One Martini backbone bead per residue (centre of mass of N, CA, C, O) as a GRO file, in nm:
protein
  536
    1UNK     BB    1  -4.981   2.753   1.601
    2UNK     BB    2  -5.083   3.002   1.370
    3UNK     BB    3  -5.055   3.352   1.270
    4UNK     BB    4  -5.267   3.570   1.068
    5UNK     BB    5  -5.222   3.850   0.833
    6UNK     BB    6  -5.461   4.050   0.658
    7UNK     BB    7  -5.391   4.285   0.380
    8UNK     BB    8  -5.650   4.520   0.259
    9UNK     BB    9  -5.835   4.789   0.127
   10UNK     BB   10  -6.039   4.560   0.056
   11UNK     BB   11  -6.288   4.420   0.227
   12UNK     BB   12  -6.379   4.189   0.043
   13UNK     BB   13  -6.103   4.060  -0.005
   14UNK     BB   14  -6.059   3.979   0.290
   15UNK     BB   15  -6.312   3.795   0.324
   16UNK     BB   16  -6.246   3.596   0.101
   17UNK     BB   17  -5.982   3.496   0.223
   18UNK     BB   18  -6.098   3.413   0.502
   19UNK     BB   19  -6.329   3.206   0.370
   20UNK     BB   20  -6.175   3.038   0.122
   21UNK     BB   21  -6.000   2.904   0.356
   22UNK     BB   22  -5.881   2.625   0.549
   23UNK     BB   23  -5.688   2.724   0.797
   24UNK     BB   24  -5.688   2.500   1.015
   25UNK     BB   25  -5.558   2.278   0.830
   26UNK     BB   26  -5.281   2.459   0.823
   27UNK     BB   27  -5.241   2.571   1.135
   28UNK     BB   28  -5.447   2.812   1.179
   29UNK     BB   29  -5.587   2.994   1.467
   30UNK     BB   30  -5.534   3.302   1.371
   31UNK     BB   31  -5.712   3.600   1.235
   32UNK     BB   32  -5.605   3.899   1.097
   33UNK     BB   33  -5.717   4.238   1.009
   34UNK     BB   34  -5.642   4.483   0.743
   35UNK     BB   35  -5.663   4.820   0.549
   36UNK     BB   36  -5.364   4.903   0.638
   37UNK     BB   37  -5.048   4.968   0.729
   38UNK     BB   38  -5.111   5.093   1.003
   39UNK     BB   39  -5.293   4.868   1.116
   40UNK     BB   40  -5.084   4.645   1.089
   41UNK     BB   41  -4.878   4.762   1.287
   42UNK     BB   42  -5.058   4.753   1.537
   43UNK     BB   43  -5.100   4.446   1.540
   44UNK     BB   44  -4.800   4.363   1.552
   45UNK     BB   45  -4.753   4.507   1.827
   46UNK     BB   46  -4.994   4.342   1.984
   47UNK     BB   47  -4.943   4.078   1.819
   48UNK     BB   48  -4.890   3.758   1.715
   49UNK     BB   49  -4.704   3.715   1.405
   50UNK     BB   50  -4.622   3.493   1.128
   51UNK     BB   51  -4.821   3.586   0.887
   52UNK     BB   52  -4.823   3.772   0.565
   53UNK     BB   53  -5.108   3.894   0.377
   54UNK     BB   54  -5.039   4.127   0.103
   55UNK     BB   55  -5.101   4.408  -0.048
   56UNK     BB   56  -4.942   4.643  -0.245
   57UNK     BB   57  -5.186   4.831  -0.338
   58UNK     BB   58  -5.204   5.120  -0.123
   59UNK     BB   59  -5.287   5.439  -0.026
   60UNK     BB   60  -5.160   5.413   0.293
   61UNK     BB   61  -4.938   5.243   0.206
   62UNK     BB   62  -4.752   5.000   0.102
   63UNK     BB   63  -4.653   4.677   0.115
   64UNK     BB   64  -4.351   4.742   0.090
   65UNK     BB   65  -4.338   4.939   0.332
   66UNK     BB   66  -4.435   4.735   0.539
   67UNK     BB   67  -4.205   4.529   0.502
   68UNK     BB   68  -3.977   4.716   0.580
   69UNK     BB   69  -4.077   4.745   0.873
   70UNK     BB   70  -4.086   4.442   0.951
   71UNK     BB   71  -3.779   4.389   0.917
   72UNK     BB   72  -3.724   4.566   1.172
   73UNK     BB   73  -3.928   4.450   1.391
   74UNK     BB   74  -3.995   4.135   1.248
   75UNK     BB   75  -3.810   3.911   1.057
   76UNK     BB   76  -3.986   3.634   1.107
   77UNK     BB   77  -4.189   3.720   0.920
   78UNK     BB   78  -4.396   3.587   0.667
   79UNK     BB   79  -4.425   3.706   0.329
   80UNK     BB   80  -4.717   3.769   0.110
   81UNK     BB   81  -4.800   3.877  -0.210
   82UNK     BB   82  -5.047   4.094  -0.362
   83UNK     BB   83  -5.157   4.149  -0.715
   84UNK     BB   84  -5.275   4.293  -1.028
   85UNK     BB   85  -4.967   4.324  -1.119
   86UNK     BB   86  -4.706   4.219  -1.349
   87UNK     BB   87  -4.462   4.375  -1.203
   88UNK     BB   88  -4.125   4.371  -1.196
   89UNK     BB   89  -4.057   4.588  -0.984
   90UNK     BB   90  -4.220   4.463  -0.760
   91UNK     BB   91  -4.082   4.189  -0.752
   92UNK     BB   92  -3.797   4.295  -0.694
   93UNK     BB   93  -3.863   4.433  -0.423
   94UNK     BB   94  -3.977   4.184  -0.278
   95UNK     BB   95  -3.717   4.022  -0.291
   96UNK     BB   96  -3.530   4.229  -0.144
   97UNK     BB   97  -3.723   4.215   0.123
   98UNK     BB   98  -3.806   3.898   0.162
   99UNK     BB   99  -4.023   3.760   0.027
  100UNK     BB  100  -4.171   3.453  -0.026
  101UNK     BB  101  -4.406   3.563  -0.224
  102UNK     BB  102  -4.586   3.617  -0.558
  103UNK     BB  103  -4.925   3.709  -0.628
  104UNK     BB  104  -5.195   3.700  -0.849
  105UNK     BB  105  -5.475   3.850  -0.920
  106UNK     BB  106  -5.667   3.613  -0.888
  107UNK     BB  107  -5.643   3.368  -0.639
  108UNK     BB  108  -5.620   3.052  -0.621
  109UNK     BB  109  -5.678   2.865  -0.348
  110UNK     BB  110  -5.481   2.632  -0.408
  111UNK     BB  111  -5.233   2.813  -0.442
  112UNK     BB  112  -5.244   2.944  -0.166
  113UNK     BB  113  -5.220   2.688   0.003
  114UNK     BB  114  -4.947   2.601  -0.106
  115UNK     BB  115  -4.789   2.851  -0.013
  116UNK     BB  116  -4.863   2.831   0.290
  117UNK     BB  117  -4.731   2.561   0.345
  118UNK     BB  118  -4.444   2.656   0.279
  119UNK     BB  119  -4.435   2.883   0.489
  120UNK     BB  120  -4.480   2.699   0.736
  121UNK     BB  121  -4.232   2.526   0.683
  122UNK     BB  122  -4.029   2.755   0.722
  123UNK     BB  123  -4.101   2.811   1.017
  124UNK     BB  124  -4.021   2.532   1.124
  125UNK     BB  125  -3.729   2.541   1.044
  126UNK     BB  126  -3.657   2.799   1.206
  127UNK     BB  127  -3.739   2.688   1.480
  128UNK     BB  128  -3.538   2.453   1.489
  129UNK     BB  129  -3.287   2.617   1.445
  130UNK     BB  130  -3.322   2.795   1.694
  131UNK     BB  131  -3.332   2.567   1.901
  132UNK     BB  132  -3.054   2.444   1.838
  133UNK     BB  133  -2.893   2.703   1.883
  134UNK     BB  134  -2.968   2.737   2.179
  135UNK     BB  135  -2.845   2.480   2.277
  136UNK     BB  136  -2.557   2.535   2.183
  137UNK     BB  137  -2.514   2.796   2.343
  138UNK     BB  138  -2.566   2.675   2.621
  139UNK     BB  139  -2.354   2.456   2.623
  140UNK     BB  140  -2.096   2.652   2.569
  141UNK     BB  141  -2.156   2.883   2.792
  142UNK     BB  142  -2.242   2.711   3.070
  143UNK     BB  143  -2.180   2.359   3.028
  144UNK     BB  144  -1.949   2.191   2.868
  145UNK     BB  145  -1.859   1.962   3.066
  146UNK     BB  146  -2.140   1.836   3.112
  147UNK     BB  147  -2.195   1.777   2.812
  148UNK     BB  148  -1.952   1.600   2.760
  149UNK     BB  149  -2.027   1.383   2.969
  150UNK     BB  150  -2.297   1.309   2.845
  151UNK     BB  151  -2.179   1.207   2.566
  152UNK     BB  152  -1.979   1.002   2.679
  153UNK     BB  153  -2.200   0.825   2.812
  154UNK     BB  154  -2.330   0.756   2.541
  155UNK     BB  155  -2.083   0.635   2.391
  156UNK     BB  156  -2.018   0.420   2.640
  157UNK     BB  157  -2.312   0.336   2.756
  158UNK     BB  158  -2.401   0.448   3.039
  159UNK     BB  159  -2.613   0.552   2.848
  160UNK     BB  160  -2.861   0.432   2.706
  161UNK     BB  161  -3.005   0.377   2.373
  162UNK     BB  162  -3.265   0.560   2.489
  163UNK     BB  163  -3.472   0.815   2.453
  164UNK     BB  164  -3.596   0.831   2.742
  165UNK     BB  165  -3.333   0.807   2.904
  166UNK     BB  166  -3.185   1.049   2.784
  167UNK     BB  167  -3.392   1.263   2.859
  168UNK     BB  168  -3.386   1.211   3.166
  169UNK     BB  169  -3.080   1.261   3.203
  170UNK     BB  170  -3.083   1.553   3.103
  171UNK     BB  171  -3.275   1.660   3.320
  172UNK     BB  172  -3.100   1.573   3.572
  173UNK     BB  173  -2.855   1.768   3.446
  174UNK     BB  174  -2.966   2.030   3.314
  175UNK     BB  175  -3.000   1.959   2.992
  176UNK     BB  176  -3.063   2.062   2.694
  177UNK     BB  177  -3.308   1.850   2.515
  178UNK     BB  178  -3.400   1.682   2.201
  179UNK     BB  179  -3.541   1.421   2.021
  180UNK     BB  180  -3.538   1.590   1.736
  181UNK     BB  181  -3.254   1.591   1.718
  182UNK     BB  182  -2.993   1.619   1.463
  183UNK     BB  183  -2.689   1.445   1.373
  184UNK     BB  184  -2.350   1.481   1.252
  185UNK     BB  185  -2.101   1.262   1.277
  186UNK     BB  186  -1.738   1.339   1.337
  187UNK     BB  187  -1.442   1.177   1.309
  188UNK     BB  188  -1.132   1.273   1.463
  189UNK     BB  189  -0.786   1.186   1.351
  190UNK     BB  190  -0.467   1.161   1.463
  191UNK     BB  191  -0.214   0.974   1.281
  192UNK     BB  192   0.027   1.194   1.240
  193UNK     BB  193   0.361   1.320   1.221
  194UNK     BB  194   0.586   1.521   1.013
  195UNK     BB  195   0.736   1.579   1.289
  196UNK     BB  196   0.925   1.628   1.551
  197UNK     BB  197   0.782   1.628   1.884
  198UNK     BB  198   0.702   1.727   2.178
  199UNK     BB  199   0.493   1.680   2.435
  200UNK     BB  200   0.426   1.977   2.471
  201UNK     BB  201   0.369   2.045   2.173
  202UNK     BB  202   0.144   1.840   2.132
  203UNK     BB  203  -0.064   1.977   2.317
  204UNK     BB  204  -0.073   2.247   2.168
  205UNK     BB  205  -0.150   2.137   1.886
  206UNK     BB  206  -0.411   1.991   1.969
  207UNK     BB  207  -0.554   2.249   2.048
  208UNK     BB  208  -0.541   2.377   1.765
  209UNK     BB  209  -0.693   2.149   1.620
  210UNK     BB  210  -0.954   2.184   1.774
  211UNK     BB  211  -1.014   2.484   1.709
  212UNK     BB  212  -1.022   2.435   1.402
  213UNK     BB  213  -1.266   2.246   1.406
  214UNK     BB  214  -1.465   2.456   1.519
  215UNK     BB  215  -1.426   2.650   1.269
  216UNK     BB  216  -1.437   2.448   1.003
  217UNK     BB  217  -1.666   2.234   1.090
  218UNK     BB  218  -1.864   2.375   1.300
  219UNK     BB  219  -1.815   2.709   1.289
  220UNK     BB  220  -2.032   2.713   1.534
  221UNK     BB  221  -2.130   2.651   1.851
  222UNK     BB  222  -2.447   2.620   1.776
  223UNK     BB  223  -2.385   2.364   1.568
  224UNK     BB  224  -2.247   2.227   1.827
  225UNK     BB  225  -1.990   1.980   1.915
  226UNK     BB  226  -1.679   1.883   2.083
  227UNK     BB  227  -1.571   1.557   2.165
  228UNK     BB  228  -1.347   1.426   2.378
  229UNK     BB  229  -1.183   1.114   2.385
  230UNK     BB  230  -0.868   1.128   2.314
  231UNK     BB  231  -0.575   1.129   2.194
  232UNK     BB  232  -0.625   1.279   1.897
  233UNK     BB  233  -0.959   1.274   1.959
  234UNK     BB  234  -1.280   1.340   1.800
  235UNK     BB  235  -1.637   1.437   1.824
  236UNK     BB  236  -1.849   1.571   1.596
  237UNK     BB  237  -2.163   1.747   1.660
  238UNK     BB  238  -2.382   1.823   1.406
  239UNK     BB  239  -2.638   2.009   1.336
  240UNK     BB  240  -2.927   1.868   1.151
  241UNK     BB  241  -3.074   2.103   1.029
  242UNK     BB  242  -3.233   2.241   0.764
  243UNK     BB  243  -2.974   2.462   0.736
  244UNK     BB  244  -2.763   2.268   0.706
  245UNK     BB  245  -2.523   2.088   0.593
  246UNK     BB  246  -2.429   1.891   0.361
  247UNK     BB  247  -2.226   1.641   0.268
  248UNK     BB  248  -2.048   1.806   0.074
  249UNK     BB  249  -1.985   2.032   0.273
  250UNK     BB  250  -1.858   1.858   0.492
  251UNK     BB  251  -1.631   1.752   0.311
  252UNK     BB  252  -1.505   2.024   0.241
  253UNK     BB  253  -1.439   2.107   0.530
  254UNK     BB  254  -1.256   1.865   0.594
  255UNK     BB  255  -1.046   1.916   0.371
  256UNK     BB  256  -0.961   2.195   0.471
  257UNK     BB  257  -0.875   2.098   0.753
  258UNK     BB  258  -0.660   1.888   0.673
  259UNK     BB  259  -0.476   2.090   0.523
  260UNK     BB  260  -0.425   2.275   0.766
  261UNK     BB  261  -0.290   2.059   0.947
  262UNK     BB  262  -0.055   2.001   0.753
  263UNK     BB  263   0.053   2.299   0.712
  264UNK     BB  264   0.049   2.413   1.033
  265UNK     BB  265   0.081   2.119   1.224
  266UNK     BB  266   0.209   1.854   1.107
  267UNK     BB  267  -0.067   1.682   1.044
  268UNK     BB  268  -0.231   1.371   1.022
  269UNK     BB  269  -0.575   1.384   0.914
  270UNK     BB  270  -0.885   1.218   0.974
  271UNK     BB  271  -1.225   1.186   0.842
  272UNK     BB  272  -1.553   1.063   0.970
  273UNK     BB  273  -1.864   1.052   0.811
  274UNK     BB  274  -2.174   1.036   0.901
  275UNK     BB  275  -2.505   0.994   0.961
  276UNK     BB  276  -2.793   1.096   1.036
  277UNK     BB  277  -2.879   1.141   1.396
  278UNK     BB  278  -3.003   1.068   1.676
  279UNK     BB  279  -2.910   1.060   1.994
  280UNK     BB  280  -2.965   0.735   2.023
  281UNK     BB  281  -2.765   0.685   1.749
  282UNK     BB  282  -2.469   0.780   1.804
  283UNK     BB  283  -2.321   0.534   1.924
  284UNK     BB  284  -2.352   0.352   1.674
  285UNK     BB  285  -2.212   0.546   1.478
  286UNK     BB  286  -1.938   0.557   1.623
  287UNK     BB  287  -1.863   0.261   1.589
  288UNK     BB  288  -1.846   0.275   1.279
  289UNK     BB  289  -1.625   0.494   1.266
  290UNK     BB  290  -1.413   0.340   1.431
  291UNK     BB  291  -1.385   0.105   1.231
  292UNK     BB  292  -1.284   0.274   0.998
  293UNK     BB  293  -1.026   0.365   1.139
  294UNK     BB  294  -0.908   0.081   1.198
  295UNK     BB  295  -0.912  -0.001   0.883
  296UNK     BB  296  -0.723   0.241   0.832
  297UNK     BB  297  -0.394   0.190   0.658
  298UNK     BB  298  -0.358   0.394   0.394
  299UNK     BB  299  -0.455   0.679   0.532
  300UNK     BB  300  -0.361   1.003   0.686
  301UNK     BB  301  -0.531   1.210   0.474
  302UNK     BB  302  -0.881   1.177   0.498
  303UNK     BB  303  -1.213   1.134   0.362
  304UNK     BB  304  -1.488   0.962   0.512
  305UNK     BB  305  -1.789   0.790   0.410
  306UNK     BB  306  -2.029   0.592   0.529
  307UNK     BB  307  -2.213   0.577   0.269
  308UNK     BB  308  -1.944   0.466   0.095
  309UNK     BB  309  -1.916   0.212   0.233
  310UNK     BB  310  -1.767  -0.099   0.159
  311UNK     BB  311  -1.766  -0.411   0.136
  312UNK     BB  312  -1.569  -0.663   0.146
  313UNK     BB  313  -1.422  -0.839  -0.071
  314UNK     BB  314  -1.323  -1.161  -0.181
  315UNK     BB  315  -1.061  -1.039  -0.244
  316UNK     BB  316  -0.724  -1.157  -0.221
  317UNK     BB  317  -0.423  -1.055  -0.142
  318UNK     BB  318  -0.106  -1.128  -0.211
  319UNK     BB  319   0.170  -1.224  -0.072
  320UNK     BB  320   0.490  -1.200  -0.075
  321UNK     BB  321   0.784  -1.344  -0.171
  322UNK     BB  322   1.058  -1.354   0.075
  323UNK     BB  323   1.302  -1.534  -0.013
  324UNK     BB  324   1.456  -1.324  -0.186
  325UNK     BB  325   1.490  -1.116   0.038
  326UNK     BB  326   1.674  -1.292   0.214
  327UNK     BB  327   1.906  -1.310   0.014
  328UNK     BB  328   1.958  -1.006  -0.009
  329UNK     BB  329   2.021  -0.956   0.289
  330UNK     BB  330   2.256  -1.158   0.318
  331UNK     BB  331   2.415  -0.978   0.084
  332UNK     BB  332   2.334  -0.659   0.160
  333UNK     BB  333   2.056  -0.574  -0.015
  334UNK     BB  334   1.856  -0.363   0.139
  335UNK     BB  335   1.754  -0.156  -0.072
  336UNK     BB  336   1.589  -0.361  -0.243
  337UNK     BB  337   1.396  -0.452  -0.018
  338UNK     BB  338   1.270  -0.176   0.042
  339UNK     BB  339   1.164  -0.128  -0.243
  340UNK     BB  340   0.974  -0.376  -0.252
  341UNK     BB  341   0.803  -0.311  -0.003
  342UNK     BB  342   0.698  -0.033  -0.100
  343UNK     BB  343   0.567  -0.133  -0.365
  344UNK     BB  344   0.361  -0.321  -0.239
  345UNK     BB  345   0.209  -0.121  -0.059
  346UNK     BB  346   0.135   0.083  -0.283
  347UNK     BB  347  -0.033  -0.114  -0.455
  348UNK     BB  348  -0.252  -0.170  -0.240
  349UNK     BB  349  -0.350   0.119  -0.208
  350UNK     BB  350  -0.425   0.180  -0.510
  351UNK     BB  351  -0.626  -0.089  -0.503
  352UNK     BB  352  -0.781  -0.106  -0.227
  353UNK     BB  353  -0.635  -0.373  -0.047
  354UNK     BB  354  -0.552  -0.243   0.226
  355UNK     BB  355  -0.567  -0.406   0.520
  356UNK     BB  356  -0.522  -0.484   0.843
  357UNK     BB  357  -0.472  -0.785   0.798
  358UNK     BB  358  -0.262  -0.765   0.572
  359UNK     BB  359  -0.058  -0.592   0.728
  360UNK     BB  360  -0.008  -0.791   0.957
  361UNK     BB  361   0.101  -1.022   0.781
  362UNK     BB  362   0.334  -0.868   0.658
  363UNK     BB  363   0.483  -0.804   0.921
  364UNK     BB  364   0.524  -1.097   1.017
  365UNK     BB  365   0.681  -1.198   0.768
  366UNK     BB  366   0.912  -0.993   0.780
  367UNK     BB  367   1.012  -1.063   1.061
  368UNK     BB  368   1.075  -1.361   1.003
  369UNK     BB  369   1.278  -1.311   0.777
  370UNK     BB  370   1.481  -1.139   0.941
  371UNK     BB  371   1.538  -1.347   1.167
  372UNK     BB  372   1.660  -1.558   0.978
  373UNK     BB  373   1.900  -1.391   0.880
  374UNK     BB  374   2.022  -1.337   1.163
  375UNK     BB  375   2.065  -1.631   1.237
  376UNK     BB  376   2.275  -1.688   1.011
  377UNK     BB  377   2.463  -1.451   1.155
  378UNK     BB  378   2.435  -1.492   1.482
  379UNK     BB  379   2.183  -1.312   1.553
  380UNK     BB  380   1.986  -1.173   1.813
  381UNK     BB  381   1.695  -1.026   1.751
  382UNK     BB  382   1.549  -0.995   2.032
  383UNK     BB  383   1.790  -0.818   2.131
  384UNK     BB  384   1.840  -0.598   1.912
  385UNK     BB  385   1.498  -0.524   1.906
  386UNK     BB  386   1.451  -0.406   2.231
  387UNK     BB  387   1.454  -0.128   2.200
  388UNK     BB  388   1.260   0.148   2.233
  389UNK     BB  389   1.238   0.228   1.934
  390UNK     BB  390   1.160  -0.048   1.814
  391UNK     BB  391   0.907  -0.092   1.992
  392UNK     BB  392   0.754   0.163   1.910
  393UNK     BB  393   0.737   0.105   1.604
  394UNK     BB  394   0.594  -0.170   1.629
  395UNK     BB  395   0.336  -0.071   1.776
  396UNK     BB  396   0.259   0.115   1.510
  397UNK     BB  397   0.273  -0.054   1.239
  398UNK     BB  398  -0.048  -0.150   1.218
  399UNK     BB  399  -0.191   0.138   1.163
  400UNK     BB  400  -0.001   0.188   0.900
  401UNK     BB  401   0.182   0.211   0.621
  402UNK     BB  402   0.377   0.424   0.725
  403UNK     BB  403   0.455   0.274   0.989
  404UNK     BB  404   0.553   0.012   0.863
  405UNK     BB  405   0.786   0.138   0.694
  406UNK     BB  406   0.937   0.265   0.931
  407UNK     BB  407   1.000  -0.004   1.072
  408UNK     BB  408   1.148  -0.144   0.841
  409UNK     BB  409   1.375   0.060   0.805
  410UNK     BB  410   1.486   0.037   1.091
  411UNK     BB  411   1.549  -0.274   1.116
  412UNK     BB  412   1.727  -0.301   0.869
  413UNK     BB  413   1.941  -0.096   0.946
  414UNK     BB  414   2.018  -0.216   1.221
  415UNK     BB  415   2.086  -0.505   1.125
  416UNK     BB  416   2.301  -0.433   0.903
  417UNK     BB  417   2.494  -0.275   1.079
  418UNK     BB  418   2.554  -0.508   1.274
  419UNK     BB  419   2.646  -0.719   1.069
  420UNK     BB  420   2.888  -0.552   0.975
  421UNK     BB  421   3.035  -0.546   1.254
  422UNK     BB  422   3.066  -0.857   1.277
  423UNK     BB  423   3.249  -0.893   1.027
  424UNK     BB  424   3.425  -0.704   1.218
  425UNK     BB  425   3.533  -0.874   1.480
  426UNK     BB  426   3.724  -0.688   1.646
  427UNK     BB  427   3.496  -0.508   1.754
  428UNK     BB  428   3.352  -0.730   1.918
  429UNK     BB  429   3.589  -0.828   2.090
  430UNK     BB  430   3.643  -0.556   2.232
  431UNK     BB  431   3.360  -0.536   2.357
  432UNK     BB  432   3.377  -0.792   2.526
  433UNK     BB  433   3.624  -0.718   2.694
  434UNK     BB  434   3.503  -0.464   2.822
  435UNK     BB  435   3.260  -0.604   2.954
  436UNK     BB  436   3.421  -0.793   3.138
  437UNK     BB  437   3.583  -0.575   3.297
  438UNK     BB  438   3.311  -0.427   3.405
  439UNK     BB  439   3.188  -0.742   3.519
  440UNK     BB  440   3.359  -0.915   3.730
  441UNK     BB  441   3.158  -0.910   3.990
  442UNK     BB  442   2.986  -1.092   3.822
  443UNK     BB  443   2.776  -1.357   3.710
  444UNK     BB  444   2.912  -1.464   3.435
  445UNK     BB  445   2.804  -1.560   3.114
  446UNK     BB  446   2.799  -1.644   2.792
  447UNK     BB  447   2.507  -1.542   2.747
  448UNK     BB  448   2.539  -1.257   2.857
  449UNK     BB  449   2.755  -1.163   2.657
  450UNK     BB  450   2.598  -1.225   2.393
  451UNK     BB  451   2.357  -1.038   2.457
  452UNK     BB  452   2.517  -0.767   2.447
  453UNK     BB  453   2.591  -0.838   2.119
  454UNK     BB  454   2.353  -1.006   1.975
  455UNK     BB  455   2.463  -1.312   2.000
  456UNK     BB  456   2.537  -1.614   1.951
  457UNK     BB  457   2.724  -1.802   2.157
  458UNK     BB  458   2.869  -1.983   1.947
  459UNK     BB  459   2.951  -1.755   1.752
  460UNK     BB  460   3.112  -1.587   1.954
  461UNK     BB  461   3.321  -1.800   2.028
  462UNK     BB  462   3.451  -1.821   1.748
  463UNK     BB  463   3.536  -1.516   1.708
  464UNK     BB  464   3.701  -1.492   1.972
  465UNK     BB  465   3.908  -1.713   1.918
  466UNK     BB  466   4.006  -1.595   1.651
  467UNK     BB  467   4.101  -1.312   1.791
  468UNK     BB  468   4.266  -1.451   2.070
  469UNK     BB  469   4.303  -1.781   2.122
  470UNK     BB  470   4.052  -1.784   2.321
  471UNK     BB  471   3.821  -1.832   2.535
  472UNK     BB  472   3.592  -1.675   2.723
  473UNK     BB  473   3.642  -1.826   2.990
  474UNK     BB  474   3.953  -1.783   2.994
  475UNK     BB  475   3.948  -1.475   2.990
  476UNK     BB  476   3.784  -1.434   3.246
  477UNK     BB  477   3.982  -1.575   3.435
  478UNK     BB  478   4.227  -1.401   3.377
  479UNK     BB  479   4.102  -1.131   3.476
  480UNK     BB  480   4.038  -1.217   3.765
  481UNK     BB  481   4.324  -1.303   3.857
  482UNK     BB  482   4.462  -1.036   3.798
  483UNK     BB  483   4.292  -0.868   3.998
  484UNK     BB  484   4.349  -1.033   4.250
  485UNK     BB  485   4.655  -0.992   4.254
  486UNK     BB  486   4.652  -0.684   4.280
  487UNK     BB  487   4.488  -0.671   4.550
  488UNK     BB  488   4.681  -0.840   4.722
  489UNK     BB  489   4.943  -0.654   4.676
  490UNK     BB  490   4.783  -0.341   4.720
  491UNK     BB  491   4.597  -0.442   4.956
  492UNK     BB  492   4.386  -0.501   5.267
  493UNK     BB  493   4.197  -0.687   5.166
  494UNK     BB  494   4.018  -0.940   5.195
  495UNK     BB  495   3.979  -1.234   5.044
  496UNK     BB  496   3.668  -1.233   5.039
  497UNK     BB  497   3.641  -0.950   4.908
  498UNK     BB  498   3.794  -1.019   4.650
  499UNK     BB  499   3.615  -1.249   4.556
  500UNK     BB  500   3.361  -1.070   4.522
  501UNK     BB  501   3.489  -0.861   4.314
  502UNK     BB  502   3.530  -1.123   4.095
  503UNK     BB  503   3.263  -1.331   4.129
  504UNK     BB  504   3.297  -1.482   4.421
  505UNK     BB  505   3.099  -1.624   4.669
  506UNK     BB  506   3.312  -1.855   4.716
  507UNK     BB  507   3.596  -1.872   4.893
  508UNK     BB  508   3.702  -2.163   4.846
  509UNK     BB  509   3.682  -2.163   4.537
  510UNK     BB  510   3.880  -1.933   4.492
  511UNK     BB  511   4.128  -2.060   4.627
  512UNK     BB  512   4.151  -2.302   4.439
  513UNK     BB  513   4.177  -2.151   4.171
  514UNK     BB  514   4.424  -1.977   4.243
  515UNK     BB  515   4.620  -2.213   4.307
  516UNK     BB  516   4.602  -2.362   4.036
  517UNK     BB  517   4.713  -2.097   3.858
  518UNK     BB  518   4.942  -1.966   4.082
  519UNK     BB  519   5.079  -2.178   4.298
  520UNK     BB  520   4.909  -2.018   4.520
  521UNK     BB  521   4.782  -1.884   4.772
  522UNK     BB  522   4.652  -1.589   4.857
  523UNK     BB  523   4.837  -1.548   5.111
  524UNK     BB  524   5.106  -1.620   4.978
  525UNK     BB  525   5.097  -1.400   4.765
  526UNK     BB  526   5.087  -1.156   4.955
  527UNK     BB  527   5.356  -1.208   5.106
  528UNK     BB  528   5.535  -1.201   4.840
  529UNK     BB  529   5.376  -0.912   4.706
  530UNK     BB  530   5.394  -0.697   4.901
  531UNK     BB  531   5.396  -0.369   4.756
  532UNK     BB  532   5.338  -0.455   4.472
  533UNK     BB  533   5.254  -0.506   4.169
  534UNK     BB  534   5.056  -0.660   3.985
  535UNK     BB  535   5.028  -1.006   3.888
  536UNK     BB  536   4.966  -1.276   3.651
   0.00000   0.00000   0.00000
């Protein structure tokens, strides 16, 4: 209930105003009266006053002078002026001093009631704004970690989305909370970096991105808070009190923030703005914003409004026919394939047709097409593309069009470079020879060697024989026996130790193989060649 002070030097005028309006129906429980500015000041010092209804022309200090004093003493009082003169200068001064309205005497009671309702409404708005601001200040100044945990439990639904349960949980954690509070949730997501950064730099930049969000989106700590969700991801809960920003202002702030992140932090950031929600509705709103983010594969720095979200149309975009791309890759025209792939993705983005499902299908089809081309060239794609960089890019590829194209460029370049080296088979043959020499002590198979150079075993056998005149197995045996002969002639290692060093676990098997190809047993060879350089 509100308290009203009526000020007029005419006693009759005060009584008429006091009796002529049903103040109780307007929510006014106490009415004070004064007949001069001095009396009014005394009442304001002594009593709590919310509303001031005051005449301008009074002999012992005007209403304007009184309002000037009120603005210094208690600026929260809402003032309404009454006057007999429609003087522009009076009106101008009243406006400058911040009066709520300016009415000409005699005032129709209906008009006065209408103005008073608006004034009381303004008081309610300011009360709510002040209450929300106090909550925000308390949250950020006294226990931000407890408040963060409280909201995280609401978001992951450890605290059920029930108004009574949330209020009870807030009380048990000693966190100020009101069921009347309304928030605009804004999901902030770092989607990509525009330059290579270290893990340490990433943490520092993410901290800067968060502080920028508090400054540019949240504006002031009492306007809400920023809840950290996981790496590069936050949920801003902006107090949606009567004086807070509207949707257009929120969008403008997000756009300014996104541009700042791109310009100063080399980060692609997108913002997803929800609709006003009470505390118990925030978890549901967050789920919707998270789905928007998951579905966004087209834009790395953009503002999305939940209210503008449209259901997916029944129109399905056709995937490209990649059979011609396969022919081009086989002939080495990788540049044309990359150009076609980029053009297709760009067209889908511009037509707002690129969905996460479509991007996933495109990635799978492209991978299948590339694997087919590599198979034709005798290259084992699953071996060639299992390095850490290829796997990392593939894991990110379905998140956005940018990531998908980065993965495509990488695998095409890697595959074509390797295919080119295979066509110059001497390079591959020398690599295989070196690998065999370095791994003689291991149980090497043709498949192991082919896997090392990412080639099909049969294809590798053909090019190896073409380059050396012997099969891989014959070359392996030759190298093993040559090393065994050298060790027998120049060391005192036991025959069994030598057998192990060249990949034979079975001593008897080694002895038989050695004698078959060297025409002597290992011991006979040692006796005959002791102290000489290895032969055979």
